[in-house]
TORVEX-64792 format. One record per residue (C-alpha): residue number from 1; residue in three letters; x, y, z. Coordinates in nm, 4 decimals, always signed. Layout:
<sites>
<site><pos>NUM</pos><code>ALA</code><x>X</x><y>Y</y><z>Z</z></site>
...
</sites>
This chain:
<sites>
<site><pos>1</pos><code>UNK</code><x>-0.9202</x><y>-2.9982</y><z>-0.8038</z></site>
<site><pos>2</pos><code>UNK</code><x>-0.7838</x><y>-2.9760</y><z>-1.1550</z></site>
<site><pos>3</pos><code>UNK</code><x>-0.4621</x><y>-2.7932</y><z>-1.2387</z></site>
<site><pos>4</pos><code>UNK</code><x>-0.6436</x><y>-2.5360</y><z>-1.4525</z></site>
<site><pos>5</pos><code>UNK</code><x>-0.8942</x><y>-2.4627</y><z>-1.1750</z></site>
<site><pos>6</pos><code>UNK</code><x>-0.6093</x><y>-2.4223</y><z>-0.9233</z></site>
<site><pos>7</pos><code>UNK</code><x>-0.4320</x><y>-2.1903</y><z>-1.1665</z></site>
<site><pos>8</pos><code>UNK</code><x>-0.7469</x><y>-1.9807</y><z>-1.2151</z></site>
<site><pos>9</pos><code>UNK</code><x>-0.8290</x><y>-1.9618</y><z>-0.8429</z></site>
<site><pos>10</pos><code>UNK</code><x>-0.4738</x><y>-1.8574</y><z>-0.7543</z></site>
<site><pos>11</pos><code>UNK</code><x>-0.4760</x><y>-1.5956</y><z>-1.0320</z></site>
<site><pos>12</pos><code>UNK</code><x>-0.8125</x><y>-1.4506</y><z>-0.9228</z></site>
<site><pos>13</pos><code>UNK</code><x>-0.7061</x><y>-1.4478</y><z>-0.5569</z></site>
<site><pos>14</pos><code>UNK</code><x>-0.3819</x><y>-1.2747</y><z>-0.6522</z></site>
<site><pos>15</pos><code>UNK</code><x>-0.5624</x><y>-1.0103</y><z>-0.8577</z></site>
<site><pos>16</pos><code>UNK</code><x>-0.8147</x><y>-0.9510</y><z>-0.5793</z></site>
<site><pos>17</pos><code>UNK</code><x>-0.5521</x><y>-0.9161</y><z>-0.3075</z></site>
<site><pos>18</pos><code>UNK</code><x>-0.3426</x><y>-0.7052</y><z>-0.5448</z></site>
<site><pos>19</pos><code>UNK</code><x>-0.6242</x><y>-0.4589</y><z>-0.6094</z></site>
<site><pos>20</pos><code>UNK</code><x>-0.6942</x><y>-0.4232</y><z>-0.2369</z></site>
<site><pos>21</pos><code>UNK</code><x>-0.3325</x><y>-0.3679</y><z>-0.1375</z></site>
<site><pos>22</pos><code>UNK</code><x>-0.2642</x><y>-0.1712</y><z>-0.4567</z></site>
<site><pos>23</pos><code>UNK</code><x>-0.5408</x><y>+0.0717</y><z>-0.3594</z></site>
<site><pos>24</pos><code>UNK</code><x>-0.3666</x><y>+0.1337</y><z>-0.0283</z></site>
<site><pos>25</pos><code>UNK</code><x>-0.0379</x><y>+0.1762</y><z>-0.2132</z></site>
<site><pos>26</pos><code>UNK</code><x>-0.2055</x><y>+0.4176</y><z>-0.4556</z></site>
<site><pos>27</pos><code>UNK</code><x>-0.3198</x><y>+0.6305</y><z>-0.1599</z></site>
<site><pos>28</pos><code>UNK</code><x>+0.0385</x><y>+0.6331</y><z>-0.0311</z></site>
<site><pos>29</pos><code>UNK</code><x>+0.1539</x><y>+0.7428</y><z>-0.3790</z></site>
<site><pos>30</pos><code>UNK</code><x>-0.0980</x><y>+1.0293</y><z>-0.3813</z></site>
<site><pos>31</pos><code>UNK</code><x>+0.0110</x><y>+1.1226</y><z>-0.0284</z></site>
<site><pos>32</pos><code>UNK</code><x>+0.3743</x><y>+1.1290</y><z>-0.1405</z></site>
<site><pos>33</pos><code>UNK</code><x>+0.2855</x><y>+1.3395</y><z>-0.4460</z></site>
<site><pos>34</pos><code>UNK</code><x>+0.1294</x><y>+1.6042</y><z>-0.2228</z></site>
<site><pos>35</pos><code>UNK</code><x>+0.4565</x><y>+1.6593</y><z>-0.0409</z></site>
<site><pos>36</pos><code>UNK</code><x>+0.7301</x><y>+1.5654</y><z>-0.2855</z></site>
<site><pos>37</pos><code>UNK</code><x>+0.6025</x><y>+1.6019</y><z>-0.6419</z></site>
<site><pos>38</pos><code>UNK</code><x>+0.5094</x><y>+1.3126</y><z>-0.8681</z></site>
<site><pos>39</pos><code>UNK</code><x>+0.8572</x><y>+1.1993</y><z>-0.9688</z></site>
<site><pos>40</pos><code>UNK</code><x>+0.9593</x><y>+1.1488</y><z>-0.6055</z></site>
<site><pos>41</pos><code>UNK</code><x>+0.6243</x><y>+0.9844</y><z>-0.5302</z></site>
<site><pos>42</pos><code>UNK</code><x>+0.6717</x><y>+0.7249</y><z>-0.8060</z></site>
<site><pos>43</pos><code>UNK</code><x>+1.0334</x><y>+0.6721</y><z>-0.6964</z></site>
<site><pos>44</pos><code>UNK</code><x>+0.9106</x><y>+0.5936</y><z>-0.3444</z></site>
<site><pos>45</pos><code>UNK</code><x>+0.6384</x><y>+0.3683</y><z>-0.4871</z></site>
<site><pos>46</pos><code>UNK</code><x>+0.8722</x><y>+0.1611</y><z>-0.7020</z></site>
<site><pos>47</pos><code>UNK</code><x>+1.1435</x><y>+0.1502</y><z>-0.4356</z></site>
<site><pos>48</pos><code>UNK</code><x>+0.8861</x><y>+0.0112</y><z>-0.1926</z></site>
<site><pos>49</pos><code>UNK</code><x>+0.7639</x><y>-0.2460</y><z>-0.4440</z></site>
<site><pos>50</pos><code>UNK</code><x>+1.1167</x><y>-0.3473</y><z>-0.5414</z></site>
<site><pos>51</pos><code>UNK</code><x>+1.2148</x><y>-0.3876</y><z>-0.1767</z></site>
<site><pos>52</pos><code>UNK</code><x>+0.9155</x><y>-0.5770</y><z>-0.0493</z></site>
<site><pos>53</pos><code>UNK</code><x>+0.8943</x><y>-0.8391</y><z>-0.3239</z></site>
<site><pos>54</pos><code>UNK</code><x>+1.2277</x><y>-1.0060</y><z>-0.2444</z></site>
<site><pos>55</pos><code>UNK</code><x>+1.1920</x><y>-0.9393</y><z>+0.1277</z></site>
<site><pos>56</pos><code>UNK</code><x>+0.8426</x><y>-1.0893</y><z>+0.1262</z></site>
<site><pos>57</pos><code>UNK</code><x>+0.9644</x><y>-1.3951</y><z>-0.0595</z></site>
<site><pos>58</pos><code>UNK</code><x>+1.2706</x><y>-1.4384</y><z>+0.1634</z></site>
<site><pos>59</pos><code>UNK</code><x>+1.0810</x><y>-1.4246</y><z>+0.4911</z></site>
<site><pos>60</pos><code>UNK</code><x>+0.7774</x><y>-1.6213</y><z>+0.3790</z></site>
<site><pos>61</pos><code>UNK</code><x>+0.8431</x><y>-1.9010</y><z>+0.6259</z></site>
<site><pos>62</pos><code>UNK</code><x>+0.8926</x><y>-1.6529</y><z>+0.9102</z></site>
<site><pos>63</pos><code>UNK</code><x>+0.5502</x><y>-1.5040</y><z>+0.8449</z></site>
<site><pos>64</pos><code>UNK</code><x>+0.3918</x><y>-1.8481</y><z>+0.8353</z></site>
<site><pos>65</pos><code>UNK</code><x>+0.4140</x><y>-1.8509</y><z>+1.2158</z></site>
<site><pos>66</pos><code>UNK</code><x>+0.2749</x><y>-1.4989</y><z>+1.2672</z></site>
<site><pos>67</pos><code>UNK</code><x>-0.1007</x><y>-1.4547</y><z>+1.2667</z></site>
<site><pos>68</pos><code>UNK</code><x>-0.2456</x><y>-1.2544</y><z>+0.9792</z></site>
<site><pos>69</pos><code>UNK</code><x>-0.4160</x><y>-1.0263</y><z>+1.2320</z></site>
<site><pos>70</pos><code>UNK</code><x>-0.0778</x><y>-0.9138</y><z>+1.3651</z></site>
<site><pos>71</pos><code>UNK</code><x>+0.0409</x><y>-0.8260</y><z>+1.0144</z></site>
<site><pos>72</pos><code>UNK</code><x>-0.2814</x><y>-0.6315</y><z>+0.9446</z></site>
<site><pos>73</pos><code>UNK</code><x>-0.2472</x><y>-0.4412</y><z>+1.2714</z></site>
<site><pos>74</pos><code>UNK</code><x>+0.1174</x><y>-0.3508</y><z>+1.2005</z></site>
<site><pos>75</pos><code>UNK</code><x>+0.0415</x><y>-0.2328</y><z>+0.8453</z></site>
<site><pos>76</pos><code>UNK</code><x>-0.2733</x><y>-0.0550</y><z>+0.9655</z></site>
<site><pos>77</pos><code>UNK</code><x>-0.0795</x><y>+0.1226</y><z>+1.2393</z></site>
<site><pos>78</pos><code>UNK</code><x>+0.1781</x><y>+0.2630</y><z>+0.9985</z></site>
<site><pos>79</pos><code>UNK</code><x>-0.0861</x><y>+0.3669</y><z>+0.7445</z></site>
<site><pos>80</pos><code>UNK</code><x>-0.2993</x><y>+0.5264</y><z>+1.0208</z></site>
<site><pos>81</pos><code>UNK</code><x>-0.0045</x><y>+0.7302</y><z>+1.1493</z></site>
<site><pos>82</pos><code>UNK</code><x>+0.0782</x><y>+0.8530</y><z>+0.7988</z></site>
<site><pos>83</pos><code>UNK</code><x>-0.2902</x><y>+0.9347</y><z>+0.7393</z></site>
<site><pos>84</pos><code>UNK</code><x>-0.3198</x><y>+1.1221</y><z>+1.0697</z></site>
<site><pos>85</pos><code>UNK</code><x>-0.0096</x><y>+1.3210</y><z>+0.9793</z></site>
<site><pos>86</pos><code>UNK</code><x>-0.1569</x><y>+1.4252</y><z>+0.6448</z></site>
<site><pos>87</pos><code>UNK</code><x>-0.4926</x><y>+1.5092</y><z>+0.8032</z></site>
<site><pos>88</pos><code>UNK</code><x>-0.3302</x><y>+1.7290</y><z>+1.0678</z></site>
<site><pos>89</pos><code>UNK</code><x>-0.1055</x><y>+1.8954</y><z>+0.8131</z></site>
<site><pos>90</pos><code>UNK</code><x>-0.4019</x><y>+1.9639</y><z>+0.5831</z></site>
<site><pos>91</pos><code>UNK</code><x>-0.6045</x><y>+2.1163</y><z>+0.8654</z></site>
<site><pos>92</pos><code>UNK</code><x>-0.3241</x><y>+2.3212</y><z>+1.0199</z></site>
<site><pos>93</pos><code>UNK</code><x>-0.1239</x><y>+2.4427</y><z>+0.7227</z></site>
<site><pos>94</pos><code>UNK</code><x>-0.3572</x><y>+2.5595</y><z>+0.4508</z></site>
<site><pos>95</pos><code>UNK</code><x>-0.1239</x><y>+2.8229</y><z>+0.3108</z></site>
<site><pos>96</pos><code>UNK</code><x>+0.2183</x><y>+2.7127</y><z>+0.4311</z></site>
<site><pos>97</pos><code>UNK</code><x>+0.4306</x><y>+2.5424</y><z>+0.1645</z></site>
<site><pos>98</pos><code>UNK</code><x>+0.7747</x><y>+2.5461</y><z>+0.3358</z></site>
<site><pos>99</pos><code>UNK</code><x>+0.9297</x><y>+2.2124</y><z>+0.4275</z></site>
<site><pos>100</pos><code>UNK</code><x>+1.2627</x><y>+2.1327</y><z>+0.5900</z></site>
<site><pos>101</pos><code>UNK</code><x>+1.4994</x><y>+1.8683</y><z>+0.4510</z></site>
<site><pos>102</pos><code>UNK</code><x>+1.4715</x><y>+1.6501</y><z>+0.7644</z></site>
<site><pos>103</pos><code>UNK</code><x>+1.0914</x><y>+1.6451</y><z>+0.7459</z></site>
<site><pos>104</pos><code>UNK</code><x>+1.1052</x><y>+1.5523</y><z>+0.3781</z></site>
<site><pos>105</pos><code>UNK</code><x>+1.3375</x><y>+1.2595</y><z>+0.4464</z></site>
<site><pos>106</pos><code>UNK</code><x>+1.1318</x><y>+1.1439</y><z>+0.7466</z></site>
<site><pos>107</pos><code>UNK</code><x>+0.8081</x><y>+1.1639</y><z>+0.5464</z></site>
<site><pos>108</pos><code>UNK</code><x>+0.9562</x><y>+0.9707</y><z>+0.2563</z></site>
<site><pos>109</pos><code>UNK</code><x>+1.0800</x><y>+0.7011</y><z>+0.4934</z></site>
<site><pos>110</pos><code>UNK</code><x>+0.7340</x><y>+0.6732</y><z>+0.6513</z></site>
<site><pos>111</pos><code>UNK</code><x>+0.5607</x><y>+0.6364</y><z>+0.3155</z></site>
<site><pos>112</pos><code>UNK</code><x>+0.8260</x><y>+0.3910</y><z>+0.1956</z></site>
<site><pos>113</pos><code>UNK</code><x>+0.7773</x><y>+0.1878</y><z>+0.5157</z></site>
<site><pos>114</pos><code>UNK</code><x>+0.4018</x><y>+0.1800</y><z>+0.4534</z></site>
<site><pos>115</pos><code>UNK</code><x>+0.4639</x><y>+0.0328</y><z>+0.1074</z></site>
<site><pos>116</pos><code>UNK</code><x>+0.7033</x><y>-0.2297</y><z>+0.2356</z></site>
<site><pos>117</pos><code>UNK</code><x>+0.4820</x><y>-0.3378</y><z>+0.5274</z></site>
<site><pos>118</pos><code>UNK</code><x>+0.1688</x><y>-0.3557</y><z>+0.3133</z></site>
<site><pos>119</pos><code>UNK</code><x>+0.3519</x><y>-0.5356</y><z>+0.0355</z></site>
<site><pos>120</pos><code>UNK</code><x>+0.5134</x><y>-0.7934</y><z>+0.2631</z></site>
<site><pos>121</pos><code>UNK</code><x>+0.1798</x><y>-0.8666</y><z>+0.4275</z></site>
<site><pos>122</pos><code>UNK</code><x>-0.0080</x><y>-0.9187</y><z>+0.1032</z></site>
<site><pos>123</pos><code>UNK</code><x>+0.2804</x><y>-1.1034</y><z>-0.0655</z></site>
<site><pos>124</pos><code>UNK</code><x>+0.2799</x><y>-1.3489</y><z>+0.2234</z></site>
<site><pos>125</pos><code>UNK</code><x>-0.0947</x><y>-1.4035</y><z>+0.1914</z></site>
<site><pos>126</pos><code>UNK</code><x>-0.0752</x><y>-1.4554</y><z>-0.1861</z></site>
<site><pos>127</pos><code>UNK</code><x>+0.2227</x><y>-1.6908</y><z>-0.1549</z></site>
<site><pos>128</pos><code>UNK</code><x>+0.0294</x><y>-1.8915</y><z>+0.1049</z></site>
<site><pos>129</pos><code>UNK</code><x>-0.2773</x><y>-1.9125</y><z>-0.1200</z></site>
<site><pos>130</pos><code>UNK</code><x>-0.0660</x><y>-1.9957</y><z>-0.4242</z></site>
<site><pos>131</pos><code>UNK</code><x>+0.1158</x><y>-2.2776</y><z>-0.2454</z></site>
<site><pos>132</pos><code>UNK</code><x>-0.2086</x><y>-2.4122</y><z>-0.0980</z></site>
<site><pos>133</pos><code>UNK</code><x>-0.3634</x><y>-2.4205</y><z>-0.4464</z></site>
<site><pos>134</pos><code>UNK</code><x>-0.0490</x><y>-2.5601</y><z>-0.6059</z></site>
<site><pos>135</pos><code>UNK</code><x>-0.0068</x><y>-2.2606</y><z>-0.8371</z></site>
<site><pos>136</pos><code>UNK</code><x>+0.2351</x><y>-2.0112</y><z>-0.6834</z></site>
<site><pos>137</pos><code>UNK</code><x>+0.3333</x><y>-1.8487</y><z>-1.0150</z></site>
<site><pos>138</pos><code>UNK</code><x>-0.0320</x><y>-1.7852</y><z>-1.0965</z></site>
<site><pos>139</pos><code>UNK</code><x>-0.0928</x><y>-1.6218</y><z>-0.7574</z></site>
<site><pos>140</pos><code>UNK</code><x>+0.2111</x><y>-1.3948</y><z>-0.7868</z></site>
<site><pos>141</pos><code>UNK</code><x>+0.1157</x><y>-1.3027</y><z>-1.1461</z></site>
<site><pos>142</pos><code>UNK</code><x>-0.2329</x><y>-1.2106</y><z>-1.0272</z></site>
<site><pos>143</pos><code>UNK</code><x>-0.0891</x><y>-0.9997</y><z>-0.7461</z></site>
<site><pos>144</pos><code>UNK</code><x>+0.1267</x><y>-0.8037</y><z>-0.9895</z></site>
<site><pos>145</pos><code>UNK</code><x>-0.1701</x><y>-0.7504</y><z>-1.2223</z></site>
<site><pos>146</pos><code>UNK</code><x>-0.3802</x><y>-0.6388</y><z>-0.9256</z></site>
<site><pos>147</pos><code>UNK</code><x>-0.1201</x><y>-0.3834</y><z>-0.8183</z></site>
<site><pos>148</pos><code>UNK</code><x>-0.1014</x><y>-0.2311</y><z>-1.1651</z></site>
<site><pos>149</pos><code>UNK</code><x>-0.4743</x><y>-0.1459</y><z>-1.1761</z></site>
<site><pos>150</pos><code>UNK</code><x>-0.4956</x><y>+0.1111</y><z>-0.8905</z></site>
<site><pos>151</pos><code>UNK</code><x>-0.1438</x><y>+0.2454</y><z>-0.9477</z></site>
<site><pos>152</pos><code>UNK</code><x>-0.2180</x><y>+0.2991</y><z>-1.3175</z></site>
<site><pos>153</pos><code>UNK</code><x>-0.5449</x><y>+0.4695</y><z>-1.2211</z></site>
<site><pos>154</pos><code>UNK</code><x>-0.3522</x><y>+0.7172</y><z>-1.0048</z></site>
<site><pos>155</pos><code>UNK</code><x>-0.1113</x><y>+0.7782</y><z>-1.2918</z></site>
<site><pos>156</pos><code>UNK</code><x>-0.3940</x><y>+0.8522</y><z>-1.5341</z></site>
<site><pos>157</pos><code>UNK</code><x>-0.5755</x><y>+1.0753</y><z>-1.2836</z></site>
<site><pos>158</pos><code>UNK</code><x>-0.2601</x><y>+1.2750</y><z>-1.2088</z></site>
<site><pos>159</pos><code>UNK</code><x>-0.3774</x><y>+1.5923</y><z>-1.3831</z></site>
<site><pos>160</pos><code>UNK</code><x>-0.7105</x><y>+1.5823</y><z>-1.1990</z></site>
<site><pos>161</pos><code>UNK</code><x>-0.5415</x><y>+1.5226</y><z>-0.8651</z></site>
<site><pos>162</pos><code>UNK</code><x>-0.3044</x><y>+1.8158</y><z>-0.9279</z></site>
<site><pos>163</pos><code>UNK</code><x>-0.6022</x><y>+2.0544</y><z>-0.9663</z></site>
<site><pos>164</pos><code>UNK</code><x>-0.7234</x><y>+1.9882</y><z>-0.6108</z></site>
<site><pos>165</pos><code>UNK</code><x>-0.5990</x><y>+2.2332</y><z>-0.3472</z></site>
<site><pos>166</pos><code>UNK</code><x>-0.3151</x><y>+2.0814</y><z>-0.1477</z></site>
<site><pos>167</pos><code>UNK</code><x>-0.4751</x><y>+2.1199</y><z>+0.1930</z></site>
<site><pos>168</pos><code>UNK</code><x>-0.8023</x><y>+1.9652</y><z>+0.0704</z></site>
<site><pos>169</pos><code>UNK</code><x>-0.6161</x><y>+1.6730</y><z>-0.0839</z></site>
<site><pos>170</pos><code>UNK</code><x>-0.4172</x><y>+1.6232</y><z>+0.2374</z></site>
<site><pos>171</pos><code>UNK</code><x>-0.7389</x><y>+1.6143</y><z>+0.4398</z></site>
<site><pos>172</pos><code>UNK</code><x>-0.9039</x><y>+1.3658</y><z>+0.2004</z></site>
<site><pos>173</pos><code>UNK</code><x>-0.5994</x><y>+1.1390</y><z>+0.1741</z></site>
<site><pos>174</pos><code>UNK</code><x>-0.5462</x><y>+1.1503</y><z>+0.5500</z></site>
<site><pos>175</pos><code>UNK</code><x>-0.9071</x><y>+1.0569</y><z>+0.6247</z></site>
<site><pos>176</pos><code>UNK</code><x>-0.9127</x><y>+0.7748</y><z>+0.3675</z></site>
<site><pos>177</pos><code>UNK</code><x>-0.5855</x><y>+0.6321</y><z>+0.4973</z></site>
<site><pos>178</pos><code>UNK</code><x>-0.7092</x><y>+0.6483</y><z>+0.8567</z></site>
<site><pos>179</pos><code>UNK</code><x>-1.0348</x><y>+0.4699</y><z>+0.7665</z></site>
<site><pos>180</pos><code>UNK</code><x>-0.8498</x><y>+0.1956</y><z>+0.5752</z></site>
<site><pos>181</pos><code>UNK</code><x>-0.6011</x><y>+0.1522</y><z>+0.8588</z></site>
<site><pos>182</pos><code>UNK</code><x>-0.8765</x><y>+0.1539</y><z>+1.1186</z></site>
<site><pos>183</pos><code>UNK</code><x>-1.0637</x><y>-0.1160</y><z>+0.9333</z></site>
<site><pos>184</pos><code>UNK</code><x>-0.7496</x><y>-0.3319</y><z>+0.9146</z></site>
<site><pos>185</pos><code>UNK</code><x>-0.7140</x><y>-0.3087</y><z>+1.2909</z></site>
<site><pos>186</pos><code>UNK</code><x>-1.0833</x><y>-0.3267</y><z>+1.3872</z></site>
<site><pos>187</pos><code>UNK</code><x>-1.1509</x><y>-0.6432</y><z>+1.1872</z></site>
<site><pos>188</pos><code>UNK</code><x>-0.8932</x><y>-0.8257</y><z>+1.3962</z></site>
<site><pos>189</pos><code>UNK</code><x>-0.9949</x><y>-0.7112</y><z>+1.7445</z></site>
<site><pos>190</pos><code>UNK</code><x>-1.1668</x><y>-0.9723</y><z>+1.9617</z></site>
</sites>
């Protein structure tokens, strides 16, 4: 395989994996915006991204021994729990807007954890593909490009998202997150 073909394959794989994981991260950003306003949501998003990139790189060799299915199940479990929480909250609290400080902190930590778990999983996959193709920098560049696409889409759709009633948005986000998480887990069951 030529160097330019390896570079291109690693870049395309990185973009593809980035769009998939970035879509899940975008849903977490929307979920955070429902509860904490947009500024806090983007703070959680970037804190998660900034944390998982070095952590993912540092523990790359550790994850080489874990099966990908286990990583998908762990990330899916966290995302499912967050989605179920938003679904229940959307169904049960249509008119209630009060939130306690402890619940806010716990919710932020859960969303942040979802970012970090998803990011570490996908970073590990992209690093593996990049090394296998001999073009790690290309794979990581593609991953970053792939993450920008869905996150930028959420940013540009912010005004539209804000017009949706909170309880309806919570129900939709919760259901989408649960379906994504369920698919991560179901694809790896025997």
